[in-house]
N, C-alpha and C positions, 0 to 999 in steps of 0.2 A: 504494500500500500504506500502510495507517494506521501511524503511529508506535507503537512499543511503549509500553504504559502503565507509568509509573514508580511505584515504591512508596516512600513516606515512612514511616519508623518513628519514632514519638514516644515517648520514655521519660519519663513523668510527666504526670499529667492535671489539674494545677491551672492557675494563671494563665498562665505562660509557655507550657507545653506545649499547652494547648487553645486559647490565643489564636493560637499558630502554626498549629495544625491548621485552625482556623476561617478564618484569613486565607488559607492556602494553598487551602482549598476554594473560597473566593470567587473566587480567580484561575483555578483549574482545576477542571473538573468531574470526576466519577467515571470518565468515559471516558479521561481523560488522566492522572489521578493517583489512585492508591490510597493511602489514609491509614490506617495501623494505629497505635493508641495504647495504651500499657500504663500502668495505674495500680495501685499496690499497695494502695490503700485502697478504701473503698466510695464515696467522693464525688469529684466533679469540679467545677472552676470555682466555687470558693467563696471567701468572704472570711475568711481566717484572722485578719485584723485585728479582725473582729467577734466572735471567740470570747469574749473577756472580757465583752462586753456581753450575750451570750447567757447566760453563766454567772451574771452579776449580775442577770439578769432584765429588763434593758432591751430586749432583743430576745426576743420571746415564744417563738419556735420555732426549732429548729436549721435547718430547711429555709429559713428566711428569709434565711440566709447564702449560699444556693446560687444562683448566677446562671444556671447551665445544668446540667441533670442529665445523667447518662450516656445516658438514653433520647433526650434532645433532641439530643445530639451524634450519636448513631447515626442519627437521622432525617435528618441532613444528610450521610449517606454517609461517616461516619467510623467505622471499625471499632474501637470503644473496648472494651478488655478490662480490667475492674476486677478487684480482688483477684488481680492478676497482676503479679509482680515480675520485672523483668529482672535476672538474676543474673550475666550475662557478656556482654561485647562481644567479638566476633571481627572485628576491623577488617580483617585481610587477606582474610577470607572475606565481608565485608560482610553480617554477620548478627548477631542477638542471640539469647541463650538466655533464655527466660522460664519462670517457675515459677508454676503455679496454686496459690495459697496455701490453697485449700480442699481440693484433691485431692492436691497434691504432684506432679502430673504436670508434665513439662518438654517443651519443644519449641523448635526453632530457627525464626526468621523472618528471611528475607533482606531487604535494603533497597538502594535506590539512593541514598537520602538519609536521614541520621539526625539527629534532634533530641534533645538531652539536656537535660531540664528536671527534674532529679532533686531540686531544692529543697535545703532545709537541714534539719538535725535539732537538737533541743535539746541543749545541752552537758550531758553527764552525767559528772561527775568520777568517777574510780575510787575510791570511798569505800565503807567497809563499810555494807551495808544499802541502797545506792542503788537496787537492783532490787526492794526490798520492795513488797508490796501497799500501796497508798495513797500512793505516790510518783509524781508525774506531771510529765512535760515537756509543754509545750503548743506545738505547731507546726502540726499538721494538724487537720482537723475530726474525724478518727477519735480523735486525742488528746483533743479537747474532749469527745467523746461518752464516752470512758472516764472522764474526770474527773467528768462529770455523773452517771454511773452510780455512781461511788465516793462522791460526795457524798450520793446518795440512800440508799446502804447504810449510811453512817457514822452512828453514834448521837451521837458527840461533836460539839462545835462549836468546836474549836480548830484553827487552820490556821497552818502556818509556810511562808512563801515565802522561798526561798533565791535571793538576787539582787534587785537593785533597778534594773534597766534598764526599758525600756518594758514588756516582758512582765510582769516582776515587780510593778511599780507598778500596772499595769492589773488584774492578777489579784488583787492585794491589795485594791483597791477593790471588785472584783466579789465577793470572798468576804465583805467587810464587808457588802455589800448583801444577801447571803444569811444574815446574822445570825451570822457567824463572828467569833470573837476571833482577830485576825490579828497575827502577829509577822513582821517582815521582817528577815532577816539578810543583810548584805552586807559585802564586804571593803573597800569604799572609805571615804573620808572622809565623803562625803555620798551619798544616793541619786541615781539618774539620772547615771551616769558619762558619758552622752552630753553632759552639760553640764559647765562648769567648777564646781569645788566651791562657789564663792561663790553661783552660781545654784542649784546643787543644794540649798543650805541652805534656800532658799525652799520647795522641794518638800518637804524634810524637815519643815519647820514645818507645812505643810498636811496631810501624812500624819498627824502627831501630833494635829492638830486634829480629824481625823475618827476618832480612836480607834485608829489603827494604831500598834503598837509597832515602832519602827525602831531596830535595833541596828547601829551602824557598826563598821567594823574587826573584823568577826566572821568568823573562819575556820572553816568547817564541817569537822568531822573524821569525821562518820559519821551514819547514820540508825539510831537504836535501835529494835528491834522487840520485839513481844510474843511469847508462845508460839505464836501462830498465824501468825507471819511478817508481821504488819502493822506499819506504822510507828507508833511511839508517842511519839517525841521526836527532836529534832535536837540533836546534840552539837557543841560548838565547842572550839577549842584553848584557850580560857580556862577550860575545865572546866565550863562552863554546859550545862545541858540544858533545851531549850525543848519543852514537851509539844505533841504534834501528833496530831490524828486524821486529818489529811491534809497532805501536803507537796507544794508546787508548786515546780518548778525554773524560776526566771526568770533564770538565769545568762547566757543568750544562746544563740545558735545558731551552728552551723558548717556550711559547705557539705557537702552529701551527695555526695561525689565518689569513693567507693571504687571504683566501676565505672570511672570515667575514669582513676584512678590505676593500676589493674590493667592497663588497656589501653594505658598509656603516653602518655596525652594530656597536654598541657602544663598545669601548675598554677602558680598564683601563690604569694606568701608566706603567704597565709592558707589555702591549699589549694583555692581556687576555680579553676575552669577559665578559661583565658585565650583570648580571642577577638579578632577584629579589629572594626572599626566596624560591619560588617554582621552581627555576632554569629556569624561562621563561626570554628570552632575553629582556632587558629593551626597552620598546616602541614597542614590537612586540608580538602580542597576540598569534600567531600560531607558534612561534619559541622558542625552548628550547635549552639549551647548558649545558654541564657538563664535568667533567674530567679535564685533564691537560691543556685544552685550555681556562679555565675560571679563573677569579679572584674571591676569596671568602672573606667573612667578617672575619677579625681577631678580635675575641671577646675581646682580651686583649688590642690591640692597637686602636681598634675602626675604622679601615679603611680596604679597600680591599687589598688583597695580592695574588700573584701567588704562590700557595703551591702545587706542583704536587706530589700527593701520591695516590697509588692504593686504600687505605682505603676510601679516599674522593670520588674517581671516582665511586666506586661501590655504595656508598650512593647516589651520585648525580643521578646515573642511576635509582635507585629505586624511587627517588622523581620524576624524569622526566617521567618514565613509568607510575606512578600513574596519573600524569597530562594529558598525551596524551591518557591514557586509560579511562579518564572520572572521575577519582577520584581526591584526593587532598592530598598533602604532602608538607613539607617544609624542607629545609636544613638551619639551623640557622647560621652556621658559624663554625670556627675551632679555636683551640688555638695553633696549630702548633706543634703537637707531632710527634716525629720520633725517631726510634731506629736503631742501626746498630752495627757492631762488626768488629774488626780487630784482627785476631788470637783469643786469648781467652779474649780479652778486650771488654767489652760491653760499648756502647756509647748511650746516650739518651738525648733528650732535649724536652722541651715544653715551650710555652710562649715566652717571649722576652729575647734576649741577651742584654748586656749593650748598644751596638750600636743601637739596635732596640728601646730601651726605650728612649735613647737620641733623636733619630729621631722623636719619637712620642711626644716629649716635656715633658716627665715624669721625675720627680726627684725621686731618688731611693737610696737604700742602698743594699749592697751585704753581703752574709755570706757564707763562704766555710768551710766545715768540712770533716774530713777523719775518717771513721769508718770501720766496718767489715760487710760482707754480712750475717754472722750468729753470734751467740754468740761467743765471742773471744776464749772460751775454747773448742768450738765444733770442731771436726776434719774437716779440709777443710776450716776453716774460712779464708777469703781473704779480701783484702783492696778494699774499694770503696770511691770515693770522690763525694760529693754533693755540688753544688753551687746554691744558692737561691737569687733571686732578689725580693725586696719588695718596695712598694711605700712609700716615706717619708710621715709622718704624719698619713696617713690612715692605713698603714701596709698591704695594699692589695697585695696579691701575684702577681708577674709579670712574673716570669719565674723560671725554674729549669733545671739544667744540671747535668748529672750523668755520671761518667766514672769509671768503676770498673770491678771486676771479675764476673764470672758467678753468676747470681742471683741479679745483680745490675739494669739492664736496665728496666725491667718491673715495677720497683718501680716508674718510671716516671708516670705511669697511676694514681697513687694517686694524684700527682701534677696536672695532666690534669683534673681530676674531680674537684679538688679544684679551679683551674683557671676558669673552666666552671661555677662553682657555685659562683664565685666572692668572695671567702673566703679570710680572712686576715691570715697572718702567725700566729697570736695569736690564731685564731680559729683552725688552723691546729694542734697546739701543743696538743689539746685535742682530736684529732681523735682517735677513738677506733680501732686501727689496730691489726691484728692478731699477736700473739707472741708465739713462742716456740724456744728453742735453735737451732734446725736445720734450722730455717728460718730467724731469725733476732736476734740482741741483744734486751735486754728488752726495750731499747729505740731505735726504728727503726731509721736508718740514716736520713730519711726524717724528722722525728720529731726533731732530734737533730739539723738539719739545721734550722728548723722553730724556735726552741728556740733561736738559735744564731741570727736569723734574727729579732726576737722580741726585743732582747737586742740592736741590731744595730739601729732599728727604734726609740726606746726610747732614746738611747744615742744621736742620731742626733736631736731629738726634745727637748732635755734638754738645 
């Protein structure tokens, strides 16, 4: 007698969810495994990271960001239901309640195994006017589509971006590329709070250089609207009003875990779902979770953090798909590597900032150097700055930040490998990195920073 076919229900149709569904399908065919996936939006398997480049015109078409359409998933025997939102988890009954967003009809679907990949949502502070027309948070491709439609309808050319993290900085550049006069309001000392303030100051200078007005220590108190309910300005606690025909929220994102919370699933300090190394939800044998809705282990700080990145989400999906498909895989954790750019300035970080190290109770030294992207005499050589954090006494590498011209950012991958391997800065000095004048000075900037960090560790211990 043939074994009964199992059903996997996937909640969320982007990177983690559809990677999990696809990997499970590779391992088990339709005769063994039924896969039902729910996605509240119109699109699946797309690059949310590419949205600013589409808005700015560097990517010509929206669909260029889509890796696999709903039709392509369905052709692989995955029952994918778009515009359908899961609104309740019934864990004792092993079923989910889903609502068709076009018709309003609801139905229950049972499962043997459940995958939660509900993603993250833009932070929307509870401020007057935050829900006005012309105010946009950018996290999904549907969000990007709504922004593009708003930009096409808007007659004015003034934009205010609230927040100066990755999303805020990238969207500011995109709007400048569309011919907007852009103001960025943020609460920090410098933009890019993912960097230490001294490194963020380099980003601030680059933003001003491309015509972006950047206002630090600005606390937004509300969105002012016109008689038609559209955003017309952003107000701050200092009594200033910044005119805006469109407002983009770049404050950050938070895990979308209301379903998990209501069902009693374990959540971490940031509200993300907690899992084991196989991405199985803690305490639940038949539930997995991955992507921007989970917390993952920070290998440097030794605790869980919410780090929403597409690179992690796709890896989570592969691990989950192996698990629900009958195999086994693990996701050991991250070191927090991310890169971005503003105009021609490349920005990268991995590991801990000074604030992170203090919060983790670590004692450390820092070393900052300025070098060139290539040999100084080679045509096109340009400046790059590297900041390195190392633990006192042990010299263990704790973090690296890089800001510089083209050819700077991907050097952070050297540091990411060193962090993952638990290397000391002294060990890093001896790394056998590639050298030729078109690619680096004879001493690569990463190695120069490591040498300086070694000296700082020794001086602090003497």
